[in-house]
Each structure stands twice: as structure tokens, then as C-alpha cells.
PDB file of N, H, CA, C and O in Angstrom:
ATOM      1  N   MET A   1     -14.014  12.246   2.593  1.00  0.00           N
ATOM      2  CA  MET A   1     -12.528  12.677   2.307  1.00  0.00           C
ATOM      3  C   MET A   1     -12.222  12.212   1.035  1.00  0.00           C
ATOM      4  O   MET A   1     -12.941  11.373   0.491  1.00  0.00           O
ATOM      5  N   ALA A   2     -11.228  12.669   0.502  1.00  0.00           N
ATOM      6  H   ALA A   2     -10.644  13.350   0.944  1.00  0.00           H
ATOM      7  CA  ALA A   2     -10.758  11.764  -0.708  1.00  0.00           C
ATOM      8  C   ALA A   2      -9.690  10.692  -0.163  1.00  0.00           C
ATOM      9  O   ALA A   2      -9.178  10.859   0.945  1.00  0.00           O
ATOM     10  N   GLY A   3      -9.421   9.775  -0.832  1.00  0.00           N
ATOM     11  H   GLY A   3      -9.836   9.640  -1.731  1.00  0.00           H
ATOM     12  CA  GLY A   3      -8.903   8.924  -0.327  1.00  0.00           C
ATOM     13  C   GLY A   3      -8.976   8.085   0.344  1.00  0.00           C
ATOM     14  O   GLY A   3      -8.151   7.179   0.463  1.00  0.00           O
ATOM     15  N   ASP A   4     -10.329   8.265   1.116  1.00  0.00           N
ATOM     16  H   ASP A   4     -10.999   9.001   1.019  1.00  0.00           H
ATOM     17  CA  ASP A   4     -10.761   7.860   2.274  1.00  0.00           C
ATOM     18  C   ASP A   4     -11.045   6.208   2.219  1.00  0.00           C
ATOM     19  O   ASP A   4     -10.661   5.469   3.126  1.00  0.00           O
ATOM     20  N   SER A   5     -11.821   5.688   0.953  1.00  0.00           N
ATOM     21  H   SER A   5     -12.133   6.288   0.216  1.00  0.00           H
ATOM     22  CA  SER A   5     -11.997   4.544   0.286  1.00  0.00           C
ATOM     23  C   SER A   5     -10.724   3.989  -0.291  1.00  0.00           C
ATOM     24  O   SER A   5     -10.752   2.758  -0.320  1.00  0.00           O
ATOM     25  N   ALA A   6      -9.796   4.433  -0.683  1.00  0.00           N
ATOM     26  H   ALA A   6      -9.773   5.432  -0.659  1.00  0.00           H
ATOM     27  CA  ALA A   6      -8.725   3.602  -0.891  1.00  0.00           C
ATOM     28  C   ALA A   6      -8.078   3.181  -0.055  1.00  0.00           C
ATOM     29  O   ALA A   6      -7.834   1.975  -0.090  1.00  0.00           O
ATOM     30  N   ALA A   7      -7.538   3.998   1.032  1.00  0.00           N
ATOM     31  H   ALA A   7      -7.736   4.978   1.060  1.00  0.00           H
ATOM     32  CA  ALA A   7      -7.251   3.730   2.177  1.00  0.00           C
ATOM     33  C   ALA A   7      -7.718   2.807   3.249  1.00  0.00           C
ATOM     34  O   ALA A   7      -6.875   2.527   4.102  1.00  0.00           O
ATOM     35  N   SER A   8      -8.606   2.414   3.336  1.00  0.00           N
ATOM     36  H   SER A   8      -9.290   2.641   2.644  1.00  0.00           H
ATOM     37  CA  SER A   8      -9.687   1.498   3.833  1.00  0.00           C
ATOM     38  C   SER A   8      -9.145   0.485   3.429  1.00  0.00           C
ATOM     39  O   SER A   8      -8.642  -0.348   4.184  1.00  0.00           O
ATOM     40  N   THR A   9      -9.170   0.383   1.919  1.00  0.00           N
ATOM     41  H   THR A   9      -9.579   1.059   1.306  1.00  0.00           H
ATOM     42  CA  THR A   9      -9.622  -1.002   1.109  1.00  0.00           C
ATOM     43  C   THR A   9      -7.893  -1.711   1.479  1.00  0.00           C
ATOM     44  O   THR A   9      -7.589  -2.876   1.735  1.00  0.00           O
ATOM     45  N   GLN A  10      -6.816  -0.196   1.350  1.00  0.00           N
ATOM     46  H   GLN A  10      -7.063   0.750   1.142  1.00  0.00           H
ATOM     47  CA  GLN A  10      -6.053  -0.679   1.288  1.00  0.00           C
ATOM     48  C   GLN A  10      -5.204  -1.625   2.870  1.00  0.00           C
ATOM     49  O   GLN A  10      -4.352  -2.508   2.770  1.00  0.00           O
ATOM     50  N   LEU A  11      -5.732  -1.121   4.062  1.00  0.00           N
ATOM     51  H   LEU A  11      -6.424  -0.403   4.143  1.00  0.00           H
ATOM     52  CA  LEU A  11      -5.489  -1.087   5.058  1.00  0.00           C
ATOM     53  C   LEU A  11      -6.289  -2.925   5.485  1.00  0.00           C
ATOM     54  O   LEU A  11      -5.722  -3.760   6.190  1.00  0.00           O
ATOM     55  N   TYR A  12      -7.391  -3.074   4.951  1.00  0.00           N
ATOM     56  H   TYR A  12      -7.852  -2.396   4.378  1.00  0.00           H
ATOM     57  CA  TYR A  12      -8.157  -4.140   5.267  1.00  0.00           C
ATOM     58  C   TYR A  12      -7.356  -5.147   4.077  1.00  0.00           C
ATOM     59  O   TYR A  12      -7.223  -6.288   4.521  1.00  0.00           O
ATOM     60  N   SER A  13      -6.912  -5.011   2.959  1.00  0.00           N
ATOM     61  H   SER A  13      -7.020  -4.085   2.599  1.00  0.00           H
ATOM     62  CA  SER A  13      -5.678  -5.926   1.736  1.00  0.00           C
ATOM     63  C   SER A  13      -4.896  -6.152   2.924  1.00  0.00           C
ATOM     64  O   SER A  13      -4.499  -7.314   2.843  1.00  0.00           O
ATOM     65  N   VAL A  14      -4.452  -5.596   4.043  1.00  0.00           N
ATOM     66  H   VAL A  14      -4.775  -4.651   4.109  1.00  0.00           H
ATOM     67  CA  VAL A  14      -2.932  -5.931   4.144  1.00  0.00           C
ATOM     68  C   VAL A  14      -3.039  -6.439   5.734  1.00  0.00           C
ATOM     69  O   VAL A  14      -2.040  -6.910   6.279  1.00  0.00           O
ATOM     70  N   TYR A  15      -4.216  -6.324   6.392  1.00  0.00           N
ATOM     71  H   TYR A  15      -5.027  -5.941   5.949  1.00  0.00           H
ATOM     72  CA  TYR A  15      -4.462  -7.230   7.546  1.00  0.00           C
ATOM     73  C   TYR A  15      -5.330  -8.163   7.625  1.00  0.00           C
ATOM     74  O   TYR A  15      -5.060  -9.116   8.355  1.00  0.00           O
ATOM     75  N   ILE A  16      -6.589  -8.144   6.906  1.00  0.00           N
ATOM     76  H   ILE A  16      -6.808  -7.369   6.312  1.00  0.00           H
ATOM     77  CA  ILE A  16      -7.404  -9.494   6.960  1.00  0.00           C
ATOM     78  C   ILE A  16      -6.850 -10.648   7.204  1.00  0.00           C
ATOM     79  O   ILE A  16      -7.166 -11.210   8.252  1.00  0.00           O
ATOM     80  N   GLU A  17      -6.071 -11.164   6.472  1.00  0.00           N
ATOM     81  H   GLU A  17      -5.814 -10.707   5.620  1.00  0.00           H
ATOM     82  CA  GLU A  17      -5.222 -12.603   6.544  1.00  0.00           C
ATOM     83  C   GLU A  17      -4.655 -12.823   7.409  1.00  0.00           C
ATOM     84  O   GLU A  17      -4.873 -13.941   7.876  1.00  0.00           O
ATOM     85  N   THR A  18      -3.716 -12.032   8.074  1.00  0.00           N
ATOM     86  H   THR A  18      -3.539 -11.124   7.694  1.00  0.00           H
ATOM     87  CA  THR A  18      -3.471 -12.024   9.893  1.00  0.00           C
ATOM     88  C   THR A  18      -4.221 -12.236  11.035  1.00  0.00           C
ATOM     89  O   THR A  18      -3.855 -13.073  11.860  1.00  0.00           O
ATOM     90  N   MET A  19      -5.622 -11.321  11.242  1.00  0.00           N
ATOM     91  H   MET A  19      -5.920 -10.641  10.571  1.00  0.00           H
ATOM     92  CA  MET A  19      -5.977 -10.949  11.595  1.00  0.00           C
ATOM     93  C   MET A  19      -7.204 -12.170  11.733  1.00  0.00           C
ATOM     94  O   MET A  19      -7.679 -12.594  12.786  1.00  0.00           O
ATOM     95  N   TYR A  20      -7.544 -12.577  10.383  1.00  0.00           N
ATOM     96  H   TYR A  20      -7.158 -12.232   9.527  1.00  0.00           H
ATOM     97  CA  TYR A  20      -8.842 -13.704   9.915  1.00  0.00           C
ATOM     98  C   TYR A  20      -7.799 -15.149  11.210  1.00  0.00           C
ATOM     99  O   TYR A  20      -8.363 -15.569  12.220  1.00  0.00           O
ATOM    100  N   ARG A  21      -6.929 -15.429  10.975  1.00  0.00           N
ATOM    101  H   ARG A  21      -6.470 -15.087  10.154  1.00  0.00           H
ATOM    102  CA  ARG A  21      -6.155 -16.668  11.141  1.00  0.00           C
ATOM    103  C   ARG A  21      -6.048 -16.474  13.063  1.00  0.00           C
ATOM    104  O   ARG A  21      -6.142 -17.433  13.829  1.00  0.00           O
ATOM    105  N   TYR A  22      -5.863 -15.202  13.455  1.00  0.00           N
ATOM    106  H   TYR A  22      -5.786 -14.422  12.834  1.00  0.00           H
ATOM    107  CA  TYR A  22      -5.692 -15.633  14.675  1.00  0.00           C
ATOM    108  C   TYR A  22      -6.735 -15.415  15.620  1.00  0.00           C
ATOM    109  O   TYR A  22      -6.649 -15.702  16.814  1.00  0.00           O
ATOM    110  N   VAL A  23      -7.831 -14.845  14.999  1.00  0.00           N
ATOM    111  H   VAL A  23      -7.901 -14.612  14.029  1.00  0.00           H
ATOM    112  CA  VAL A  23      -9.416 -14.810  15.567  1.00  0.00           C
ATOM    113  C   VAL A  23     -10.023 -16.025  14.775  1.00  0.00           C
ATOM    114  O   VAL A  23     -11.234 -15.974  14.558  1.00  0.00           O
ATOM    115  N   PHE A  24      -9.516 -16.803  14.449  1.00  0.00           N
ATOM    116  H   PHE A  24      -8.533 -16.844  14.625  1.00  0.00           H
ATOM    117  CA  PHE A  24     -10.059 -18.369  13.898  1.00  0.00           C
ATOM    118  C   PHE A  24      -9.461 -19.597  14.996  1.00  0.00           C
ATOM    119  O   PHE A  24      -9.979 -20.624  15.433  1.00  0.00           O
ATOM    120  N   TYR A  25      -8.449 -19.112  15.152  1.00  0.00           N
ATOM    121  H   TYR A  25      -8.029 -18.277  14.796  1.00  0.00           H
ATOM    122  CA  TYR A  25      -7.315 -20.065  15.561  1.00  0.00           C
ATOM    123  C   TYR A  25      -7.803 -19.774  17.362  1.00  0.00           C
ATOM    124  O   TYR A  25      -7.710 -20.595  18.276  1.00  0.00           O
ATOM    125  N   ARG A  26      -8.368 -18.215  17.448  1.00  0.00           N
ATOM    126  H   ARG A  26      -8.443 -17.549  16.706  1.00  0.00           H
ATOM    127  CA  ARG A  26      -9.031 -18.539  18.942  1.00  0.00           C
ATOM    128  C   ARG A  26     -10.609 -18.879  19.412  1.00  0.00           C
ATOM    129  O   ARG A  26     -11.026 -19.233  20.515  1.00  0.00           O
ATOM    130  N   VAL A  27     -11.461 -18.591  17.917  1.00  0.00           N
ATOM    131  H   VAL A  27     -11.122 -18.304  17.021  1.00  0.00           H
ATOM    132  CA  VAL A  27     -12.809 -18.962  18.251  1.00  0.00           C
ATOM    133  C   VAL A  27     -13.020 -20.264  17.854  1.00  0.00           C
ATOM    134  O   VAL A  27     -13.996 -20.897  18.257  1.00  0.00           O
ATOM    135  N   GLY A  28     -11.863 -20.914  16.793  1.00  0.00           N
ATOM    136  H   GLY A  28     -11.071 -20.400  16.465  1.00  0.00           H
ATOM    137  CA  GLY A  28     -12.460 -22.140  16.006  1.00  0.00           C
ATOM    138  C   GLY A  28     -13.604 -22.111  15.201  1.00  0.00           C
ATOM    139  O   GLY A  28     -13.961 -23.221  14.808  1.00  0.00           O
ATOM    140  N   GLY A  29     -14.337 -21.076  14.815  1.00  0.00           N
ATOM    141  H   GLY A  29     -14.047 -20.174  15.134  1.00  0.00           H
ATOM    142  CA  GLY A  29     -15.085 -21.448  13.902  1.00  0.00           C
ATOM    143  C   GLY A  29     -15.222 -20.129  12.831  1.00  0.00           C
ATOM    144  O   GLY A  29     -15.229 -18.931  13.113  1.00  0.00           O
ATOM    145  N   LYS A  30     -15.321 -20.737  11.602  1.00  0.00           N
ATOM    146  H   LYS A  30     -15.315 -21.711  11.373  1.00  0.00           H
ATOM    147  CA  LYS A  30     -15.216 -19.754  10.460  1.00  0.00           C
ATOM    148  C   LYS A  30     -16.382 -18.668  10.629  1.00  0.00           C
ATOM    149  O   LYS A  30     -15.956 -17.517  10.541  1.00  0.00           O
ATOM    150  N   ALA A  31     -17.635 -18.770  10.832  1.00  0.00           N
ATOM    151  H   ALA A  31     -17.981 -19.706  10.903  1.00  0.00           H
ATOM    152  CA  ALA A  31     -18.723 -17.616  10.561  1.00  0.00           C
ATOM    153  C   ALA A  31     -18.582 -16.714  11.816  1.00  0.00           C
ATOM    154  O   ALA A  31     -18.893 -15.528  11.709  1.00  0.00           O
ATOM    155  N   THR A  32     -18.088 -17.251  13.116  1.00  0.00           N
ATOM    156  H   THR A  32     -17.835 -18.215  13.203  1.00  0.00           H
ATOM    157  CA  THR A  32     -17.691 -16.257  14.083  1.00  0.00           C
ATOM    158  C   THR A  32     -16.427 -15.721  13.895  1.00  0.00           C
ATOM    159  O   THR A  32     -16.205 -14.835  14.720  1.00  0.00           O
ATOM    160  N   ALA A  33     -15.341 -15.958  12.981  1.00  0.00           N
ATOM    161  H   ALA A  33     -15.521 -16.678  12.311  1.00  0.00           H
ATOM    162  CA  ALA A  33     -14.408 -15.074  12.849  1.00  0.00           C
ATOM    163  C   ALA A  33     -14.357 -14.221  12.179  1.00  0.00           C
ATOM    164  O   ALA A  33     -13.667 -13.202  12.225  1.00  0.00           O
ATOM    165  N   GLU A  34     -15.681 -14.834  10.930  1.00  0.00           N
ATOM    166  H   GLU A  34     -16.241 -15.661  10.892  1.00  0.00           H
ATOM    167  CA  GLU A  34     -15.498 -13.775  10.012  1.00  0.00           C
ATOM    168  C   GLU A  34     -16.325 -12.656  10.668  1.00  0.00           C
ATOM    169  O   GLU A  34     -16.027 -11.488  10.415  1.00  0.00           O
ATOM    170  N   ASP A  35     -17.426 -12.962  11.558  1.00  0.00           N
ATOM    171  H   ASP A  35     -17.668 -13.911  11.763  1.00  0.00           H
ATOM    172  CA  ASP A  35     -18.252 -11.867  12.167  1.00  0.00           C
ATOM    173  C   ASP A  35     -17.283 -10.882  12.830  1.00  0.00           C
ATOM    174  O   ASP A  35     -17.291  -9.715  12.436  1.00  0.00           O
ATOM    175  N   LEU A  36     -16.489 -11.245  13.761  1.00  0.00           N
ATOM    176  H   LEU A  36     -16.484 -12.193  14.081  1.00  0.00           H
ATOM    177  CA  LEU A  36     -16.005 -11.116  14.781  1.00  0.00           C
ATOM    178  C   LEU A  36     -14.598  -9.648  13.887  1.00  0.00           C
ATOM    179  O   LEU A  36     -14.293  -8.520  14.273  1.00  0.00           O
ATOM    180  N   CYS A  37     -14.199 -10.347  12.838  1.00  0.00           N
ATOM    181  H   CYS A  37     -14.446 -11.263  12.525  1.00  0.00           H
ATOM    182  CA  CYS A  37     -13.216  -9.459  11.872  1.00  0.00           C
ATOM    183  C   CYS A  37     -14.369  -8.106  11.631  1.00  0.00           C
ATOM    184  O   CYS A  37     -14.365  -7.038  12.244  1.00  0.00           O
ATOM    185  N   SER A  38     -15.264  -8.518  10.610  1.00  0.00           N
ATOM    186  H   SER A  38     -15.267  -9.385  10.113  1.00  0.00           H
ATOM    187  CA  SER A  38     -15.714  -7.761  10.253  1.00  0.00           C
ATOM    188  C   SER A  38     -16.014  -6.535  11.117  1.00  0.00           C
ATOM    189  O   SER A  38     -15.709  -5.419  10.698  1.00  0.00           O
ATOM    190  N   GLU A  39     -16.709  -6.728  12.528  1.00  0.00           N
ATOM    191  H   GLU A  39     -16.957  -7.635  12.868  1.00  0.00           H
ATOM    192  CA  GLU A  39     -16.758  -5.930  13.808  1.00  0.00           C
ATOM    193  C   GLU A  39     -15.669  -4.779  13.725  1.00  0.00           C
ATOM    194  O   GLU A  39     -15.726  -3.551  13.671  1.00  0.00           O
ATOM    195  N   VAL A  40     -14.710  -5.666  13.737  1.00  0.00           N
ATOM    196  H   VAL A  40     -14.663  -6.664  13.781  1.00  0.00           H
ATOM    197  CA  VAL A  40     -13.252  -4.909  14.047  1.00  0.00           C
ATOM    198  C   VAL A  40     -13.023  -3.820  12.976  1.00  0.00           C
ATOM    199  O   VAL A  40     -12.734  -2.635  13.144  1.00  0.00           O
ATOM    200  N   PHE A  41     -13.231  -4.536  11.789  1.00  0.00           N
ATOM    201  H   PHE A  41     -13.466  -5.498  11.652  1.00  0.00           H
ATOM    202  CA  PHE A  41     -13.115  -3.188  10.796  1.00  0.00           C
ATOM    203  C   PHE A  41     -13.703  -2.030  10.642  1.00  0.00           C
ATOM    204  O   PHE A  41     -13.133  -0.999  10.283  1.00  0.00           O
ATOM    205  N   VAL A  42     -15.613  -2.225  11.075  1.00  0.00           N
ATOM    206  H   VAL A  42     -16.076  -3.062  11.367  1.00  0.00           H
ATOM    207  CA  VAL A  42     -16.187  -1.374  11.123  1.00  0.00           C
ATOM    208  C   VAL A  42     -15.979  -0.765  12.059  1.00  0.00           C
ATOM    209  O   VAL A  42     -15.825   0.423  11.775  1.00  0.00           O
ATOM    210  N   ARG A  43     -15.842  -1.091  13.649  1.00  0.00           N
ATOM    211  H   ARG A  43     -15.967  -2.056  13.879  1.00  0.00           H
ATOM    212  CA  ARG A  43     -15.003  -0.131  14.733  1.00  0.00           C
ATOM    213  C   ARG A  43     -13.758   0.764  14.123  1.00  0.00           C
ATOM    214  O   ARG A  43     -13.804   1.987  14.249  1.00  0.00           O
ATOM    215  N   ALA A  44     -12.507   0.054  13.377  1.00  0.00           N
ATOM    216  H   ALA A  44     -12.470  -0.940  13.274  1.00  0.00           H
ATOM    217  CA  ALA A  44     -11.248   0.796  12.947  1.00  0.00           C
ATOM    218  C   ALA A  44     -12.107   1.730  12.176  1.00  0.00           C
ATOM    219  O   ALA A  44     -12.368   2.778  12.766  1.00  0.00           O
ATOM    220  N   PHE A  45     -12.573   1.591  11.059  1.00  0.00           N
ATOM    221  H   PHE A  45     -12.361   0.739  10.579  1.00  0.00           H
ATOM    222  CA  PHE A  45     -13.140   2.632  10.268  1.00  0.00           C
ATOM    223  C   PHE A  45     -13.817   3.810  10.624  1.00  0.00           C
ATOM    224  O   PHE A  45     -13.771   4.894  10.042  1.00  0.00           O
ATOM    225  N   ALA A  46     -14.421   3.519  11.584  1.00  0.00           N
ATOM    226  H   ALA A  46     -14.459   2.639  12.057  1.00  0.00           H
ATOM    227  CA  ALA A  46     -15.312   4.464  12.293  1.00  0.00           C
ATOM    228  C   ALA A  46     -14.450   5.511  12.848  1.00  0.00           C
ATOM    229  O   ALA A  46     -14.673   6.719  12.761  1.00  0.00           O
ATOM    230  N   HIS A  47     -13.440   4.952  13.430  1.00  0.00           N
ATOM    231  H   HIS A  47     -13.259   3.971  13.501  1.00  0.00           H
ATOM    232  CA  HIS A  47     -12.849   5.588  14.526  1.00  0.00           C
ATOM    233  C   HIS A  47     -11.358   6.172  14.140  1.00  0.00           C
ATOM    234  O   HIS A  47     -10.603   6.632  14.996  1.00  0.00           O
ATOM    235  N   LEU A  48     -10.974   6.081  12.504  1.00  0.00           N
ATOM    236  H   LEU A  48     -11.587   5.706  11.808  1.00  0.00           H
ATOM    237  CA  LEU A  48      -9.775   5.975  11.938  1.00  0.00           C
ATOM    238  C   LEU A  48      -9.217   7.748  11.619  1.00  0.00           C
ATOM    239  O   LEU A  48      -8.190   8.171  11.090  1.00  0.00           O
ATOM    240  N   HIS A  49     -10.272   8.381  12.142  1.00  0.00           N
ATOM    241  H   HIS A  49     -11.107   8.038  12.572  1.00  0.00           H
ATOM    242  CA  HIS A  49     -10.165   9.820  11.828  1.00  0.00           C
ATOM    243  C   HIS A  49      -8.966   9.974  13.454  1.00  0.00           C
ATOM    244  O   HIS A  49      -7.931  10.604  13.672  1.00  0.00           O
ATOM    245  N   THR A  50      -9.505   9.383  13.968  1.00  0.00           N
ATOM    246  H   THR A  50     -10.346   8.871  13.791  1.00  0.00           H
ATOM    247  CA  THR A  50      -8.707   9.572  15.918  1.00  0.00           C
ATOM    248  C   THR A  50      -7.594   8.826  15.814  1.00  0.00           C
ATOM    249  O   THR A  50      -6.983   8.753  16.880  1.00  0.00           O
ATOM    250  N   PHE A  51      -6.841   7.926  14.417  1.00  0.00           N
ATOM    251  H   PHE A  51      -7.337   7.985  13.551  1.00  0.00           H
ATOM    252  CA  PHE A  51      -5.241   7.766  14.387  1.00  0.00           C
ATOM    253  C   PHE A  51      -4.225   8.543  14.893  1.00  0.00           C
ATOM    254  O   PHE A  51      -4.263   9.683  14.432  1.00  0.00           O
ATOM    255  N   ALA A  52      -3.346   8.350  15.657  1.00  0.00           N
ATOM    256  H   ALA A  52      -3.314   7.423  16.031  1.00  0.00           H
ATOM    257  CA  ALA A  52      -2.347   9.586  15.574  1.00  0.00           C
ATOM    258  C   ALA A  52      -1.191   8.251  15.876  1.00  0.00           C
ATOM    259  O   ALA A  52      -1.230   7.253  16.595  1.00  0.00           O
ATOM    260  N   TRP A  53      -0.232   8.796  14.972  1.00  0.00           N
ATOM    261  H   TRP A  53      -0.201   9.606  14.387  1.00  0.00           H
ATOM    262  CA  TRP A  53       0.665   8.108  14.319  1.00  0.00           C
ATOM    263  C   TRP A  53       1.798   7.987  15.889  1.00  0.00           C
ATOM    264  O   TRP A  53       2.001   9.023  16.522  1.00  0.00           O
ATOM    265  N   GLN A  54       2.442   6.643  16.358  1.00  0.00           N
ATOM    266  H   GLN A  54       2.277   5.802  15.844  1.00  0.00           H
ATOM    267  CA  GLN A  54       3.105   6.493  17.593  1.00  0.00           C
ATOM    268  C   GLN A  54       4.828   5.768  17.064  1.00  0.00           C
ATOM    269  O   GLN A  54       5.753   5.156  17.597  1.00  0.00           O
ATOM    270  N   GLY A  55       4.623   6.083  16.288  1.00  0.00           N
ATOM    271  H   GLY A  55       3.871   6.580  15.855  1.00  0.00           H
ATOM    272  CA  GLY A  55       5.666   5.202  15.430  1.00  0.00           C
ATOM    273  C   GLY A  55       5.846   3.836  15.647  1.00  0.00           C
ATOM    274  O   GLY A  55       6.942   3.290  15.772  1.00  0.00           O
ATOM    275  N   ARG A  56       4.704   3.264  15.693  1.00  0.00           N
ATOM    276  H   ARG A  56       3.814   3.707  15.591  1.00  0.00           H
ATOM    277  CA  ARG A  56       4.716   1.582  15.600  1.00  0.00           C
ATOM    278  C   ARG A  56       3.614   1.140  14.806  1.00  0.00           C
ATOM    279  O   ARG A  56       2.497   1.650  14.725  1.00  0.00           O
ATOM    280  N   ASN A  57       4.107   0.031  14.174  1.00  0.00           N
ATOM    281  H   ASN A  57       5.015  -0.384  14.240  1.00  0.00           H
ATOM    282  CA  ASN A  57       3.234  -0.638  13.589  1.00  0.00           C
ATOM    283  C   ASN A  57       1.591  -0.773  13.199  1.00  0.00           C
ATOM    284  O   ASN A  57       0.902  -1.678  13.671  1.00  0.00           O
ATOM    285  N   PHE A  58       1.027   0.313  12.216  1.00  0.00           N
ATOM    286  H   PHE A  58       1.586   1.048  11.832  1.00  0.00           H
ATOM    287  CA  PHE A  58      -0.023   0.661  12.523  1.00  0.00           C
ATOM    288  C   PHE A  58      -1.104  -0.819  12.698  1.00  0.00           C
ATOM    289  O   PHE A  58      -2.285  -0.594  12.963  1.00  0.00           O
ATOM    290  N   GLY A  59      -0.778  -1.857  12.585  1.00  0.00           N
ATOM    291  H   GLY A  59       0.181  -2.039  12.370  1.00  0.00           H
ATOM    292  CA  GLY A  59      -1.495  -2.988  12.964  1.00  0.00           C
ATOM    293  C   GLY A  59      -1.157  -2.972  14.699  1.00  0.00           C
ATOM    294  O   GLY A  59      -2.163  -2.972  15.408  1.00  0.00           O
ATOM    295  N   ALA A  60      -0.313  -2.964  15.142  1.00  0.00           N
ATOM    296  H   ALA A  60       0.505  -2.963  14.566  1.00  0.00           H
ATOM    297  CA  ALA A  60      -0.402  -2.644  16.565  1.00  0.00           C
ATOM    298  C   ALA A  60      -1.736  -2.476  17.327  1.00  0.00           C
ATOM    299  O   ALA A  60      -1.731  -2.207  18.528  1.00  0.00           O
TER     300      ALA A  60
END
């Protein structure tokens, strides 16, 4: 679909720093935090088509 790549890039750019800091704090390791963040985004993008707006921040 047109725009999916741009939308995914924008979502990643907006949320990666906050998510990485949170995950790093919880797991205490750079490689593990990077792997977990990567997995989160892979899963999120795979299911993005099922997202339904509920009036809350997308990051929630």
C-alpha cells in the first residue's frame, strides 16, 4: 500500500528512543534492548493493519 513505508518510518522515528530507553533500563544490556525493540517493531508493523483508533496516543 502506498504510504506504508513512510508511515512505518515515521512511527519508528517517533517512538524508538523512548522505547529503547525503557527497555534498556529494564534489561540492562544494549544488545538485548536492541533485539527486543527490533522484535516489537517487527510485530507492530506486521499487525499495523489491525490498528483501530481508540482516542489514545498510538504509543500506548
